[in-house]
N, C-alpha and C positions, 0 to 999 in steps of 0.2 A: 534189677527190680522192675517189674512191669508197672509202668506209670499209669496204665489203664485200670489197675486194681491196687492202688497204693494204700497200705495200711496206715494206721495212726503212728506217729513218731513215738516209739517206745523208749527212746533214749532218756537219760537223766536230764531233767530241766536245768540249764546252766545260763539262761538269759534272764537278767533282772531289769525291770523297768521301775524307775523311781519318779514319782510325781509329787511335787510339793503341793500341800493343800492350800488353796486360795492364796497363791504366792504373794502377789503385790499387797493385798490387804493384810495378810499375816505378817509380812515384813514391817508394815507400818505399826502393827500391834506389838511386835517384838521390840521395835525402837522406842515406842511410847507406852509404858505399862498402863497408863490411864485409859487407853483405848481397848485393852484386852477384855474380851467377853461382851463387847458392845457391837451392835449392828453398824458396820462401816463399809463404805464402798470407795474404791479408787476410780476416779473418772477422768477422762481425757481433759475435760474442763469442768469446773465446779458450778458453772451456770446451769440454769434449769434444763437447757437443751444438751448439756454435756452427756457423752455416752459412758455408761458404766463399763469399765474394762475388767474389774475384779471386785466382786462382793465378798465380804468376809464369811466365814462359816455361819456366824450368827445371822447375818443378813440373808444368806441362802435359805436358812430354816424358815424365814418369814416370807419367802417367795420372791425375793429380789434376785434378778438374774443378770448375767453378762449381756450387754446389748441394749438394756433398758436405758432410758434417759434418767437424769437425776430427778427430774420432775416426777416421773412414774415411780421411782424408788421412794420418794417422799410421800406419794399417795398411799403406798403400802405401809410405810412407817415414817411418820413426819420427823421423828428425832434422829433419823439415820445420819451418821457422821460422814462427811464427804471430804476426801483428800485428793490433791493432785498427784500425779505420778512422780516418783523420785528415782529415776533410772540408775543413778550412781549407787544408791542403796541396794537395789535389786541385783546389780551386777556384782557388788561386793559379796553378797550372800551366795550368788551363783558360783563365784570363784571359791568360796569356802566349801560348799558341798561338793564341788568338782575335785577339790584336793582330798576330801575324805574318800570319794569313790576310787581315786587312783591309788589309794593305799591297798586296795583289794584287787585291782586289775588294771593293766595298762590300756586295755581296750574299752575306753569310755566314749560314748557317742552322744553329744547333746542333741536333743530333739527340739528343744525350745528353751527359753530362759528358765523354765521351772520343771523341765523333764530331762531325763537322761537314761540311756541304756548302758548297762554294764555287762560285758560278755565274760563269763567265768570259764569258758571252754578250756583255755590254756593255763589258767591260774588257780582253779579250784583245788588242784592237787596240793597246793602250797599250804592249805588250811586244814586243820583237823576239826572242821566244823561243817555242818550242813549249810546250804544256802539260806535256809530259813533262819538259822542261828545268826548267820552273817547279816541278814536283813534286819533282825531285831537289834543287832549291834550297831548297824548304820543309823537306825532310828535313834538309839540312845546317844550316839556320838553327835548327831545333828543337834540334839537338845543341849548337850553339854558344851559343844565347841562352837555352835553358831548362836543358839538361843533357846531358852526353855519353852518359848511359845511356838517354835518351828516344828511342824509335823509333816509327815509325808505318807503317801500310799505306795506300797511296794508290791509288785507282781512278779512272779517267777514262772517261766515257761520254757518250752523247747525251741521257740522262735520268738521274734519280737512281737508278733501279733498276739500270741497267747499271753506273753508277759504283760503287754499293755492291757489286754482284756482282764487279766487277773488283778491288775492295779486299780481297776474301776469297780470291783465288786463290792467293797465295803469302805465307802468314804464317810467321814475322814479317818485317816490314821490306820488304815487296814494293811494287812499282809496276807496274800493268798498265793497258792500254787496251782497251776493247771498242768496236768500231765495226762498221759494216755489212760491212766487209772480213773480219772474223774471228769475227763473232758465232756463226755456225754451228759453227765449230771449237771455240769455247769451250763452247757448249751440249752438244756431243758428249762432253765430258769430265766433265759435271756430272750429278748426280741431281736428281730433283724437289725433294728436301728441301734441296738446296744453294741453291735459289732463295729469296731473302728474301720472306717472306709465305706460303710454302707449308709448312703443318704436316701432321701425319699424317692429319688429317681431310680436308684438301683433297687430299692424295695419294690417299687411298682413293676420293674422289669422281672424280678424274681417271682412276684405274685402272679404275673401273667402266665408263668410256666408252672404254676402250682406249688411254688415254694413260699411258705408263709412263716416258717420258724427256722432257727439256726440248726436244729436237728435235721429237718428236711433238706436244708442247704448242705449239711455235712454228708448226708446220704445220697445226694444227687450224683448221677453218673457223670464222669469227666466229659464225654462227648456231648452230653446234654448241656452242660455248663458252657463248653467251648463253642459248640456249633449253633446252639439255639439261644440260650439265655444271654450270654455276653457277646457272642458272635465275634470273638477275638481271643488273643492269647490270654487276656484277663481271666477267662474261664479256667484256664490251666493254673494260673497264679492263685486264684481263690481255692481251687481243688487242693493245692499244696499247703497253702496258708492255714486253712481250716483244720488240717490234719497235723499241724505242728511242725511242718517242714519249713526251713528258712527260705524266704524269697525276697525279703525286704532289706537285707543287709547290703545295700548297694551304695557305693560312694559316688554320688553325683558330683561332677566337676562344677565349679563356679561358672555360671553363664553370664552373670551381669552384676552390676553394683547400682544401687539406686537410693534416692531419698525422696520423701514426700512430706507435705505439710498441709494440715487443715487450717485455713486462715481463721483466726478468731474474729477479725473484722474483714468481711468480704469487700473486694475492691476490683475496679476495672482500670485503675491508674497504671498506665504503661511503665512509668518509672518505678513505682513501688513493686510491680510484678517482676521487672527486670532485676531489681535488687534481690528479691526473694529467690529468683532463679539462680542468681550468682551465688547466694549463700548455700543453697541446696547443692549446687555444682561443686563448690569448694569442699563441703562435707563428703560428697561422693568421691571427688578426686583424691582426697587424702586417703580414703580407704583403698582406692584403686592403686595408688602408689605404694602404700604400705605393703600390699600383697604382691607388688612387683609385676603388675599387669599394665598393658596398654589396651586401648579400646578403639574400634573403628566405627561403632554404631552408637547413635544417640536416639533415645525415645523420650518424648514429652507427653504427659497426660494431664488433662484438666477436667475438673468437675465444676460446673457453673452453679450459680446460686439457685437457678431454676431446676437443678438436678439433671440437666442434660450434660453430656460429656463429649470430649473430643480428645483424640490421641493420634500421634504420628511418629513413626520411626524412620530413620534413614541411615544407611551405611555409607561412609565416606572413604575416599581412596587412601588418605593418610591416617597414620596411627596417632591417637591422642593420649597425652600423659599429663600435661600441666593443666591447672585450673583454667588458664586463659584459652588453651586449645579446646578444652571441653565446653567452656562457656560460649565461645564464638559459635560453635556448631549447635549447641542447645538453643541459643537465641535465634539462630537461623531456622530451626525446626519450629520453635515457639511462634515465630512470626508467620508461619504458614496457616494459622487459624483462619477459617473462612469467615468467621464472624467474631467480633470482640464483645464479650459479655462479662458480667460481674463474676469473678472467680471465687469459688468456695474452697477448692483444694487444688494444689499444684504438685506434680511429681516429675522427676527427671531420672533417667537411668542410662547407663552406658552398657553396651553389649559387644559381641564379636571380639572377645578378649584374646590377647596373646601375652605370653610371658615377656616381660621387658628385658630384652638382652642388653647387656652393657654396651653403650654406643662407643665406638672408637673415636677418640678425639683427633682432630686435625693437628698438624705440626705446630701451628701457632694458636691453637685453641680458639679459632674464630668461627666455629660452627655455631650459628645462632640457636639451632634447636637443642644442641647439647648444652649450651650455656643456660638456656631457659629452664631445661630440666634440672640442672644442678641447682639453680636458684630455687626452683619449686621444692626440691628435696631438702634444701637448707631451711626454707621457711617451715616445712612440715616438722623438721627436727626441733626448731625453736618452739613451735606451737605444742608439740608433744611434751616438751620439758616444762614450759611455763604456763600452759593453758590454751585451750582452743580459741582461735581467732585473736591471739596476741598480735600477730602480723596478719593483716587482711588487705584485700584489694580495696582501692579508694572508693569504689562504688558501694561497698558494704559499710562505710563509715556510719556509726550510730545504730547499727543493727545487731549489736552483741546479744540482746535479749529477745530478739524477734522470733527466732525459730527455736522452739523448745526441744530438748532432748527427749527421744521417745524410744521405747523398746517394743518390737513386734513379737507377739507370742510365738509366731512360727518362723522367726528369723534365724533359722538354723545356721546358715552360712555366716551370718554376722557374728555368731558365737565363736567362730574360728579366731576372729580378731581378739575377742575377750580371752580365749584360751591361751593366746600367744603372749599375754601380758606377764 
């Protein structure tokens, strides 16, 4: 097939994108019937400066948006209900809808805590139903098996891009299909910014070359996109993507593990910050060990109270596995700050990962590294069984409630750990 004149993908759409409506807020309303039908927001903190991470459907209709402060949300609607995040609740619901999806296909890919892609290419033949009928069935099962207040948008397309685009057409609780038969009609109703992956910077670049609408984008010549507009292979990828050919089903390998924390009380106290760094490193280390990786690189990032920031990464000669190994290197990097200021946010990550091959024990088992790794794995097993931080380093004494559990919307790789439960 001549890629310079590639037609629309006329194959039957077999990719389904499922997106829970106002996930965190809806989960809270499902758990508490008295909250249903009322404007509600889930915020990182319930204080006036707390950031809204999930407005309910009712709050969205009033104009309250993700990213606003609680103060701004209350300016729009003074009686808005504010709730703190409850990650365990959201993970439990995530696992429930994942189980439903896997009843229809083994090829389920999480995109975030509230989104997933179901590939029916190899499993649709098992069902005597269309994907539209399966979509409505999934909606019904989610209400029956997870909760009556749970709703989702479903999009069906020939690739992930079109399926996600279809899922955004009629919110909330919509179900749409984009195929070669209606793709031009759909594009005619959208703007460039409605296309997933097109931000204002890309919009300006497209505009500079006379492309102002999705239809003009679709009709643009490949060489024009590749050589002029994007000046890279991205032009070719967009040429394929817009026509319904799959280009985004790529399994990126895990490159790092990290933890971050926005301090409720900003501080420049070295001891307090060292304790915070230890707790973040412990959480990061447990995830690293559970996935059976070691790391050689450490990266520390800091946002200060005055909104300046500093970050530094370093690769070390030895592989790190235990919390103590990771913490020593993280503290070394942390102490490279050129100036000590009041910290508002602290983050640590490890990178340059390798699969942790089982270490050969010495005859008398006196290998200090092997012993420390065994102790670390034993502590992780105890904490997994009895609760996080049942066993902790002494430096973390009294910090059991200091760092709150959080879920990142785009934490796709973190969901691998949830899926393994």
